[in-house]
N, C-alpha and C positions, 0 to 999 in steps of 0.2 A: 445445667440451668444455673444462672447467676443468682447471687443473694438478692440483688435488686429485683429480678424477675419474680422470685418467690414472694417478695414483699408485695409487689404489684398484684399478684394473683390473690393474695389474702385480703386485698382491699385497703392496705395501709399506704400512706403517702410515700412516694419516692423521695430520696434526698436530692438536693439540687444537681448533683453530679453523680448519677448512679454508677458510673464506671470508675470513679476515683479510687485509688489504691492507697494503702498505708504509706508505701514508699513515696508516692507523689505528694502526699500531704506533709510528710517530714521534709522533703526537698523544698517545698514552699516555705516552711518555717525557717529552714537554714538560709534561704535567700532573703526573706524578710528581715531576719536577724541582723544581717549586714547593714541594713538601712537604719536600724535602731541605734547603732553605736554613736553616730554624730548627733542624735536627738536626746541623749541622756540628760543633759542639763535642762533642756526644754521640758522634758517629762517631769523632772524633779520640781521645777518651778511651778508647773501646772498642778502637780500632785497626783497626776494620773496620765496614762498615755492618751495621745491625741485622737480626736474623732476619726480622722482619716486612717489612723492605725487600726482603730476598732472596726471601721468599715472594711479594711483590707483583711482583717482576721475573719470577718463574717463571710466575705466572698471566698476566702480560702477554705472555709469549712471547719475552722478551728473550734467553734462553739457547738459543733455537732459530733465531735469525735467520740464522746462517751454517751451520747443520746441514743437510745435503742432504735433499731431499724423500724420497729413498729410505729414510731412517731416521726419518721423522716430523717432520723439520724444516721450516722455512718457505722456506729457500733464497732469501731476499730479496736477497742480494747485498751488496757492500761499501758502496755509497752509503747504503742504508737503515741498515746497521750504524753507519756513521759519524755519521749524523744522530741516532741514538739515543744513542750515546756522547757526542756533543757536547752534547746537551741535558742529560744527567745531569751532565756535568762543569760545565756552567753553574750548576746548582743546588748541587752539592757536588763540588769537584775530586777529593777523595779517593774518593768514591763512583764518580765517572766513571772514574777511573783503575783502581780495583779491578774494576769491572764489565768494562771494556774488555779489560784484559789477562787476565781470566779467560775471557771468551767469544770473543775474537778467534781463538784458535788452533784452533777448529773448522775454519777455512778451511785452515790448514796441514795438519792431520791428514787432512782429506778430500782434499787435494791429493796428499800424499806417500805415504801408507800404502796397502797393497794391500787388495783387497776382503775377504779373510778377516779381516784385522785390523779394518777398519772395521765389519764386521758385528757384531763384539763391542764395539768401543769406543763406537759410537753407539747401542747397544741401549737405553739409558735415555732417549733423546730429548733431554732437557736436557743440555748439555755445557758444563762449566766446567773449563778446563785452563790454569793458569798455565804459563809457559815461561821458561827462562833460557838464555842463549847461552854463558855462561862454563862451560867444562868443569870438572867437579869429580868427586871420588870415584873409584871403581874399578869395573871390570866384568871378570868372569872367566867363561869358558865353563862351563855347568852340566852338560855331558856329554850333553845331550839336545837340542841345537840352540838353546838359549836362553842366558841370562846371569844371573849372580848379581851384583847391583849393591849397592854400599855407598857411603855418603857423605852429605854435607849440601850442599844447594844454597840459596844466599841469594837474597833479593829476588824471591820467588815471588809477584808481585802477583796477587791473586784467590784465594789459597790457602784461606782459611777455609771457603768453601763448595764447594771444588773437587771434581769427580768424577774428575779425572785430573791427572797432572803430566807435562810434556814437558821433558826435560833432556838435557844432553850430558855425556859422559865421554870419556876417552881410553883406547883399547885398544891392546895390543901389536901391532906390525906385524911385518914380516919382521925377522929377526935383524939388528941393527945399524941399522935404520931407525927414525926417530922414531915415536912412537905416533900413531895416527890417531883423529880424532873419531868418536864414535858418537852418534847421536840415538836416544833411547828414550822410550817413554811408559809410565807406571806408573799403573794404576788406584788409586783412593783407599785400598783396603784394604791396599795394599803400603807405605804411607808414613805418617809421623807429622808433625804440624804443630808448628813451634817457637813459642815465646812471646817472640820477640825483635824485635818491631816497635813503633814508636811514639815512640822517643826522638830521631828525626831532626828536621831543621829544618822540613820540610814534608811534605805527603802522609802525615800521621801516621795517617790513617784508611784508608789504601789497601790494607790487608790484605796487605802485602808481606813476610810471614813466611818463615822458612826451612822447607825440607822435608828430612826425613831418611829414607833407606832403609837398612835393616839386612838384609843377605842376602836382598834382594828378588829373587824369581825372575821375570825378564822373558822372556816367550816370544820366540822368534826372529822372529815376525811383528811384534812390537812394537819392534823395533830396526832401524835403518837405518845403513848406512855413509856418513855425511854429516855436515856441519855446516849447520844451518838457514840461516846467513847466506851460505854459499858455494855452495849447491846451484843448479845450472843446470836450467832447465825447457825448454831449447831442444829437447831430445829427446822431449818429451812427459812426461806424469805419469800415474800410476794414476787420479787423480781426473778428468782430462780424458776418459779412456776410460770410467770407471764412471758418471759423472753427466752430466746434461743441460747444466748450466751450464758454459760455458768458463772461468768464474772459478776453477774448481778446477784450472786449468792455469797460473795466474799465478805470478809470482815471489814467493816468501815474504819475501825480504829487503826489497824495496821496500814491500810492504804493511805489514810490521812497522814500518817507519820512517814511513810515511804516517800511522800511528796517532798518532804524537806530534804531528803537525800539527793533526789535528782535535781532539785533547784540548786543545792550547794555545788554539785558537780558542774552545772552549767555556769554558775558564777565564777568558779575557779578556772574554768576553761577560758572565760573572758579575760581574767587577769593574766593567764599564761599567754594569750594572744598579744596583750599589751606589752608584756615582758619581752616577747620575741621581737616586736617592733623596736623596742629600746636596744636590744642586743644588736640589731642590724644597723641602727642609726647612730649609736653612741660609742665612745671610746672609754677605756678604763680611766680611773682617776689618778692612779699612781704608776710610775714607771715600772716596766716599759709601757709606753702609751700605745695601745693597740685597740683594734675593734673588739668590743665585748664578745663578738662571735668567736674570736680567736683566743680569748682568755680562758685558761683552765678553770678558774674559780667560777666565772659566770656559766661556763659549760656545765660545771658540776651542779650549780643551783638550778639551772634549767632542767637538767636531767632528773635531779631529785624531785622537783615539783611535778614533772611530767609523770614519773612513776607513781607518785602519791595520787594524782588525779585519775590516772588510768586505773589504778587499783580501786579507787572509790567508785568509778563508773562501773567497773566489772562487778563489784559487790552489789550496787543498787540495782543494776539490771538483772542480775541473777536472782536477787530477792524478789523482784517483780515477777519473774518467771515462776519462782516457787509459789508466790501468791496465786498466780493463775492456775498452776498445777493443783493446788489445794482446792480451788474452786471447782475443778473438774471432778473431784472425788465426792463421796457422799457428804451431805452437810455436816455430819458429826465430826468429820476430819478437821474442820476449821475451828479448833479449840482456842480458848484464851491463851494457853501456853504457846501455841503456834503464832497467834497474833503478836504476842510480845516478842517472841524470838525474831520474827521478821522485822518488827519495828526497831529492835536493837541493832540490826544490820544497818538500818538507815542512820542511826546515831553514829556508827563507826565511819560510814561514808562521809557524813558531815565533818567528823573530826579529821579525817584524812584530807579532805578538801581544804579545811581551815588551816591545817598545819602547812600545807603547800603554799597558801597565800600569805599567812601571817609569819611563817618561819623562814620561807625561802625567797619569795618574790618581793614582798613589801619592803623588807630591810635592805635589799640590794638594788632595788629599782633606781634609787637616787632621790634625794630630797625634792628636787624639782619635779619629779614624776609622781610625788605623793602630795602635791599641793591640792587644795580644794578644787574639785571638778576634774582632776586627772583620772584616767580610767582605773589605774591600780588603786588609787586612793578611794575611789567610789566603791569598788568591789570590797575593799577592806572595811569601809563603813557599813556597807550593806550586809556583809557576812557577820560583822560584829552585832548589828541589829538583829540578825537571825537568831543569835544566841539568847536574846530576850524573849523569844517566842515560847509560850508556856509549854508547848509540846516538846521542845528541845531542852530549854533551860530548866524545867521543873520535872516533867513526866519522864522523859528519856534519860535524864541525868541521874535521877534519884528513884522515883517511884517504880519504874518499869523493872529494874533489877530485882527489887524485893518482891514485887508481885509475880514475876516469872518464877522465882525460887519457891514461893508459896504454892503456885499452881503445880509445879513439878513434884514437890514433896507433900502436897496436900496438907500444908502446915498453916498454923494460925498467923 
């Protein structure tokens, strides 16, 4: 019996294409990615990918990859999602970034929120939900078990076509104690989109606009006393109980940080594609004047970059499989130490990808190939911007090392 038939018997909605396979949806992403390459400048100017691109993603099923079968999603899992996001980032880094950080949080929502909240949150099938980890704004009890939330949250990648927003704020604790973080989710009708993205160094088309809530009434079921990056899943999760896939019991921190690794690999592959075109179409600058394809130095650079990117891809995909394997064990297996270990693999995948672009491809592509708007230049800008992401530039670079050691040795 197929998974789709089992879903139908249980009374749950079928996905739009019940027979769709992971291999087919990855192939769709790879085909669409080729069409994104010539639209990169247009995407940057708009600051987010086009409506027709969004509609194509919807028809392809991309916004349902991580949505549970229970709600008409495909429940294809993290490896399929990573392959799709990686392919899109290869075609256009901004588009890949915006898609990924909009669609990825279906996993966190299906993991952490209770059944009553999920029944409402996933009712639309397609799910696009940017998230931020920096607490902002305020939340006051509404007198009816919910919250009145006010504030503005910056860097909400994926916001232009979002169906929901996942944010953090601080709420008053016991008298004299510091405020505690609260995670909340707000449907689209409760917030407004800012027009404050596009002036950054890179990822100009990533749709990372701000989101503002004005006296938004958040039901009690849509708020959790936690911070997404600190939550432990060792005691189990609502999603592990509610859904068939054990991946809805995995650590949210590690998966969020693994996302940076497969985005970096996709971007670096795009730069390598551009470098290959240059090797085939251009000659060396100094005698003997030959095609770059026939020059030992360009051959070396291409091979060096290829090895780095391939190693980064192998590392991040293996880390994703380890993440899934941990989910399949008892909840207690997914410790903070394991979360941090997996996240640090992502850091190394980013570093390898960056070294390939910054150290091998960018310096030897030629100055005319790194003018503003050229593909190698754009990847260099976008990957440079990636290093300013707090998860990479702050947490993985500094905090994760120390926290892993403390977890390992039970140290202060």
